[in-house]
NUVO-57088 format. One record per atom (N, C-alpha, C): residue number from 1; residue in three letters; atom name; y, z, x. Coordinates in steps of 0.02 Angstrom, whole numbers, plus 50000, padded with zeros to 5 digits. Each point is the difference from the previous one (the first is absolute). Example, Ala and Ser with C-alpha at 12.3 -4.5 7.8 and 13.67 -1.06 7.14 Angstrom:
<pts>
PT   num   residuo   atomo      c2      c3      c1
PT     1       ala       N   49716   50390   50660
PT     1       ala      CA   50059   50000   49955
PT     1       ala       C   50060   50000   50045
PT     2       ser       N   50053   49964   49982
PT     2       ser      CA   50059   50003   50042
PT     2       ser       C   50055   50037   49961
</pts>
This chain:
<pts>
PT   num   residuo   atomo      c2      c3      c1
PT     1       met       N   49917   50011   50028
PT     1       met      CA   50070   49979   49986
PT     1       met       C   50064   50000   50001
PT     2       pro       N   50074   49970   50032
PT     2       pro      CA   50038   50011   50023
PT     2       pro       C   50031   50039   50002
PT     3       val       N   50051   50025   50040
PT     3       val      CA   50048   50059   49978
PT     3       val       C   50042   49983   49991
PT     4       thr       N   50053   50038   49948
PT     4       thr      CA   50054   49996   49973
PT     4       thr       C   50024   50033   50000
PT     5       arg       N   50074   50010   50013
PT     5       arg      CA   50046   50028   50054
PT     5       arg       C   50051   50035   49952
PT     6       leu       N   49991   50044   49975
PT     6       leu      CA   50020   50064   49903
PT     6       leu       C   50084   49997   50053
PT     7       pro       N   50050   49980   49946
PT     7       pro      CA   50048   50040   49992
PT     7       pro       C   50011   50064   50038
PT     8       ser       N   50080   50026   50064
PT     8       ser      CA   50007   50042   50010
PT     8       ser       C   50017   50040   49952
PT     9       cys       N   49992   50078   49994
PT     9       cys      CA   50023   50045   49957
PT     9       cys       C   50055   50038   50044
PT    10       arg       N   50022   50000   50052
PT    10       arg      CA   50030   50041   50028
PT    10       arg       C   50098   49961   49948
PT    11       ser       N   50022   50057   49977
PT    11       ser      CA   50044   49969   49989
PT    11       ser       C   50046   50079   49972
PT    12       thr       N   50040   50001   50005
PT    12       thr      CA   50066   50048   49945
PT    12       thr       C   49964   49995   49917
PT    13       asn       N   50019   49946   49989
PT    13       asn      CA   49982   50009   49925
PT    13       asn       C   49913   49946   49996
PT    14       arg       N   49967   50033   49987
PT    14       arg      CA   49919   49980   50011
PT    14       arg       C   49987   50003   49937
PT    15       thr       N   50025   49992   49937
PT    15       thr      CA   49995   49966   49919
PT    15       thr       C   49958   49917   50020
PT    16       pro       N   50060   49967   50032
PT    16       pro      CA   49964   49936   49954
PT    16       pro       C   49951   49962   50060
PT    17       arg       N   50037   50029   50057
PT    17       arg      CA   49946   49988   50086
PT    17       arg       C   49897   50023   49972
PT    18       trp       N   50018   50070   49970
PT    18       trp      CA   49939   50007   49988
PT    18       trp       C   49977   49975   49935
PT    19       ser       N   50022   49971   49935
PT    19       ser      CA   50000   49968   49963
PT    19       ser       C   49964   49910   50040
PT    20       ala       N   50021   49966   50038
PT    20       ala      CA   49979   49972   50038
PT    20       ala       C   49956   49983   50007
PT    21       arg       N   49973   50074   50054
PT    21       arg      CA   49942   50008   50046
PT    21       arg       C   49935   50016   49931
PT    22       ala       N   50027   50042   49936
PT    22       ala      CA   49954   50028   49976
PT    22       ala       C   49974   49930   49946
PT    23       arg       N   50030   49947   49997
PT    23       arg      CA   49994   49942   49968
PT    23       arg       C   49938   49955   50052
PT    24       thr       N   50030   49981   50061
PT    24       thr      CA   49963   49982   50046
PT    24       thr       C   49925   50058   49988
PT    25       ile       N   50003   50037   50042
PT    25       ile      CA   49942   50030   50014
PT    25       ile       C   49924   49979   49917
PT    26       asn       N   50020   50003   49936
PT    26       asn      CA   49998   49989   49934
PT    26       asn       C   49952   49938   50007
PT    27       lys       N   50046   49963   50023
PT    27       lys      CA   49973   49927   50008
PT    27       lys       C   49950   49992   50048
PT    28       ile       N   50021   50030   50052
PT    28       ile      CA   49910   49977   50058
PT    28       ile       C   49959   50054   49967
PT    29       leu       N   50000   50045   49956
PT    29       leu      CA   49937   50043   49974
PT    29       leu       C   50003   49968   49958
PT    30       ala       N   50010   49958   49943
PT    30       ala      CA   49968   49937   49950
PT    30       ala       C   49986   49990   50039
PT    31       ala       N   50024   49957   50043
PT    31       ala      CA   49944   49935   49999
PT    31       ala       C   49926   50021   50075
PT    32       thr       N   50015   50028   50022
PT    32       thr      CA   49930   50047   50040
PT    32       thr       C   49993   50029   49948
PT    33       tyr       N   50009   50036   49948
PT    33       tyr      CA   49946   50011   49935
PT    33       tyr       C   50020   50010   49950
PT    34       pro       N   49968   49923   49998
PT    34       pro      CA   50033   49968   49894
PT    34       pro       C   49969   50048   49972
PT    35       asp       N   49924   50017   50021
PT    35       asp      CA   49946   50029   49937
PT    35       asp       C   50030   50052   49980
PT    36       ala       N   50040   50043   50044
PT    36       ala      CA   50012   50055   49982
PT    36       ala       C   50033   50041   49933
PT    37       his       N   49935   50057   50016
PT    37       his      CA   50032   50033   49913
PT    37       his       C   49991   50071   50028
PT    38       ile       N   50045   50054   49959
PT    38       ile      CA   49992   50061   49968
PT    38       ile       C   49947   50013   49972
PT    39       glu       N   49954   50034   50030
PT    39       glu      CA   49932   50028   49941
PT    39       glu       C   50013   50058   49965
PT    40       leu       N   50066   50039   50024
PT    40       leu      CA   49976   50071   49957
PT    40       leu       C   50050   49961   49927
PT    41       asp       N   49991   50062   49934
PT    41       asp      CA   49982   49981   49946
PT    41       asp       C   50094   50022   49989
PT    42       phe       N   50023   49973   49973
PT    42       phe      CA   50105   50028   49967
PT    42       phe       C   50012   49958   49979
PT    43       thr       N   50052   50021   49949
PT    43       thr      CA   50026   49953   49963
PT    43       thr       C   50105   49997   50011
PT    44       thr       N   49984   50067   50034
PT    44       thr      CA   50077   50047   50022
PT    44       thr       C   50018   49978   50074
PT    45       pro       N   50058   50002   50033
PT    45       pro      CA   50021   50025   50016
PT    45       pro       C   49987   50069   50029
PT    46       leu       N   50007   50077   49975
PT    46       leu      CA   49994   50048   50020
PT    46       leu       C   49917   50007   50002
PT    47       glu       N   49966   49963   49960
PT    47       glu      CA   49914   50007   50001
PT    47       glu       C   49970   49958   50062
PT    48       leu       N   50033   49953   50023
PT    48       leu      CA   49977   49992   50060
PT    48       leu       C   50004   50013   50069
PT    49       leu       N   50075   50046   50007
PT    49       leu      CA   50005   50049   50041
PT    49       leu       C   49954   50067   50001
PT    50       val       N   49987   50030   49962
PT    50       val      CA   49921   50034   49973
PT    50       val       C   49970   49989   50016
PT    51       ala       N   49950   49934   49981
PT    51       ala      CA   49971   49980   50036
PT    51       ala       C   49987   49998   50053
PT    52       thr       N   50022   49974   50022
PT    52       thr      CA   50030   49980   50054
PT    52       thr       C   49990   50052   50074
PT    53       ile       N   50024   50092   49936
PT    53       ile      CA   50006   50051   50052
PT    53       ile       C   49915   50000   50000
PT    54       leu       N   49967   49997   49950
PT    54       leu      CA   49933   50003   49993
PT    54       leu       C   49962   49986   50039
PT    55       ser       N   50023   49967   50008
PT    55       ser      CA   49955   49913   50045
PT    55       ser       C   49982   50030   50078
PT    56       ala       N   50050   50029   50013
PT    56       ala      CA   49992   50035   50076
PT    56       ala       C   49961   50039   49991
PT    57       gln       N   49972   50030   49969
PT    57       gln      CA   49929   50076   49998
PT    57       gln       C   49949   49960   49980
PT    58       ser       N   50002   49941   49987
PT    58       ser      CA   49948   49972   49968
PT    58       ser       C   49967   49946   50013
PT    59       thr       N   49956   49981   49947
PT    59       thr      CA   50004   49896   49988
PT    59       thr       C   50043   49993   49949
PT    60       asp       N   49998   49936   50006
PT    60       asp      CA   50057   49969   49916
PT    60       asp       C   49974   50006   49959
PT    61       arg       N   49915   49982   49999
PT    61       arg      CA   49943   49981   49968
PT    61       arg       C   50007   50088   49943
PT    62       arg       N   49994   50046   50075
PT    62       arg      CA   50003   50074   49943
PT    62       arg       C   50050   50027   49955
PT    63       val       N   50087   49971   50040
PT    63       val      CA   50070   50002   49955
PT    63       val       C   49993   49978   49953
PT    64       asn       N   49963   49927   50011
PT    64       asn      CA   50016   50000   49932
PT    64       asn       C   49937   50018   49931
PT    65       leu       N   49955   50022   50011
PT    65       leu      CA   49976   50063   49984
PT    65       leu       C   50024   50036   49958
PT    66       val       N   50069   50034   50034
PT    66       val      CA   50035   50056   49969
PT    66       val       C   50043   49986   49988
PT    67       thr       N   50043   49928   50017
PT    67       thr      CA   50071   50006   49981
PT    67       thr       C   50036   49995   49918
PT    68       pro       N   49923   49985   49956
PT    68       pro      CA   50016   49997   49926
PT    68       pro       C   50038   50057   49972
PT    69       ile       N   49955   50052   50024
PT    69       ile      CA   49998   50076   49995
PT    69       ile       C   50060   50005   50012
PT    70       val       N   50010   50016   50060
PT    70       val      CA   50083   50021   50053
PT    70       val       C   50041   49968   49962
PT    71       phe       N   49983   49940   49999
PT    71       phe      CA   50072   49939   49950
PT    71       phe       C   50026   50048   49935
PT    72       ala       N   49935   50000   49968
PT    72       ala      CA   50019   50038   49908
PT    72       ala       C   50050   50075   50026
PT    73       arg       N   49956   50024   50022
PT    73       arg      CA   50004   50080   50000
PT    73       arg       C   50074   49999   50038
PT    74       tyr       N   50028   49961   50060
PT    74       tyr      CA   50061   49986   50017
PT    74       tyr       C   50026   49967   50006
PT    75       pro       N   50024   49948   49908
PT    75       pro      CA   50056   49919   49993
PT    75       pro       C   50059   50012   50047
PT    76       asp       N   50033   50060   50001
PT    76       asp      CA   50073   49959   50027
PT    76       asp       C   50006   50076   50091
PT    77       ala       N   50048   49977   50007
PT    77       ala      CA   50005   50009   50071
PT    77       ala       C   50025   50085   49981
PT    78       ala       N   50018   50020   49945
PT    78       ala      CA   50021   50045   49988
PT    78       ala       C   49922   50075   49983
PT    79       ala       N   49970   49971   49996
PT    79       ala      CA   49926   50045   49987
PT    79       ala       C   49973   49980   50080
PT    80       tyr       N   50014   49967   50029
PT    80       tyr      CA   49995   50012   50063
PT    80       tyr       C   50021   50068   50017
PT    81       ala       N   50060   49999   50010
PT    81       ala      CA   50069   50076   50015
PT    81       ala       C   49967   50056   49992
PT    82       ala       N   49973   49993   49928
PT    82       ala      CA   49974   50059   49952
PT    82       ala       C   49916   50027   49989
PT    83       ala       N   49983   49972   50043
PT    83       ala      CA   49949   49968   49994
PT    83       ala       C   49966   50084   50060
PT    84       asp       N   49942   50030   49965
PT    84       asp      CA   49971   50063   50019
PT    84       asp       C   49961   49961   50083
PT    85       arg       N   49990   50052   50089
PT    85       arg      CA   49998   49962   50051
PT    85       arg       C   49921   50010   49978
PT    86       ala       N   49961   50046   49969
PT    86       ala      CA   49919   50007   49995
PT    86       ala       C   49970   49937   49932
PT    87       glu       N   50053   50005   49950
PT    87       glu      CA   49982   49944   49939
PT    87       glu       C   49995   49952   50029
PT    88       trp       N   50077   50003   50061
PT    88       trp      CA   49983   49885   50021
PT    88       trp       C   49950   50000   50056
PT    89       lys       N   49963   50059   50032
PT    89       lys      CA   49965   49998   50048
PT    89       lys       C   49912   50001   49939
PT    90       ser       N   50015   50027   49970
PT    90       ser      CA   49919   50000   49939
PT    90       ser       C   50025   49912   49952
PT    91       ser       N   50043   49972   49988
PT    91       ser      CA   50022   49938   49961
PT    91       ser       C   49968   49921   50056
PT    92       ser       N   50009   50010   50058
PT    92       ser      CA   50006   49956   50055
PT    92       ser       C   49924   50006   50061
PT    93       ser       N   49947   50054   49982
PT    93       ser      CA   49968   50021   50033
PT    93       ser       C   49918   49927   50012
PT    94       pro       N   50021   49963   49987
PT    94       pro      CA   49963   49942   50036
PT    94       pro       C   49982   49973   50043
PT    95       pro       N   50074   49991   50011
PT    95       pro      CA   49991   50005   50079
PT    95       pro       C   49983   50028   50040
PT    96       ala       N   50013   50090   49987
PT    96       ala      CA   49949   50030   50027
PT    96       ala       C   50035   50036   50055
PT    97       ser       N   50036   49967   50064
PT    97       ser      CA   50031   50033   50058
PT    97       ser       C   50063   50017   50001
PT    98       phe       N   50046   49986   49934
PT    98       phe      CA   50052   50043   49997
PT    98       phe       C   49979   50072   50007
PT    99       ala       N   49956   50037   49975
PT    99       ala      CA   50003   50075   49985
PT    99       ala       C   49989   50029   50064
PT   100       ser       N   49966   49932   50095
PT   100       ser      CA   49997   50037   50039
PT   100       ser       C   50058   49977   50048
PT   101       arg       N   50054   49956   49963
PT   101       arg      CA   50037   49986   50052
PT   101       arg       C   50043   50054   49995
PT   102       pro       N   50035   50009   50108
PT   102       pro      CA   50042   50075   50002
PT   102       pro       C   50091   50007   49978
PT   103       thr       N   50012   50036   49953
PT   103       thr      CA   50044   49998   49957
PT   103       thr       C   50072   50028   50046
PT   104       arg       N   50048   49979   50023
PT   104       arg      CA   50061   50035   50042
PT   104       arg       C   50037   50025   49936
</pts>
């Protein structure tokens, strides 16, 4: 694959250059991986965020088993913010290793 030079990000006003860089990277990835798709099941950006966090602790397949329950119990960001930690761990338990992760 030929090497593509990306636009520089060094500038005091990064927004335009970051946008150009992101578009270039997106084009390269789309050309390199034309059949790529997300394995996680979601319908909103918040659901994608939650599923992504859970997938860091388990396989996407296992996350897809638990997310319908989690998404029904916590329909919006306010519901996640108000959730009890123990209740959250029990509702997202099939990915398993959440409880064994160290807390800070």
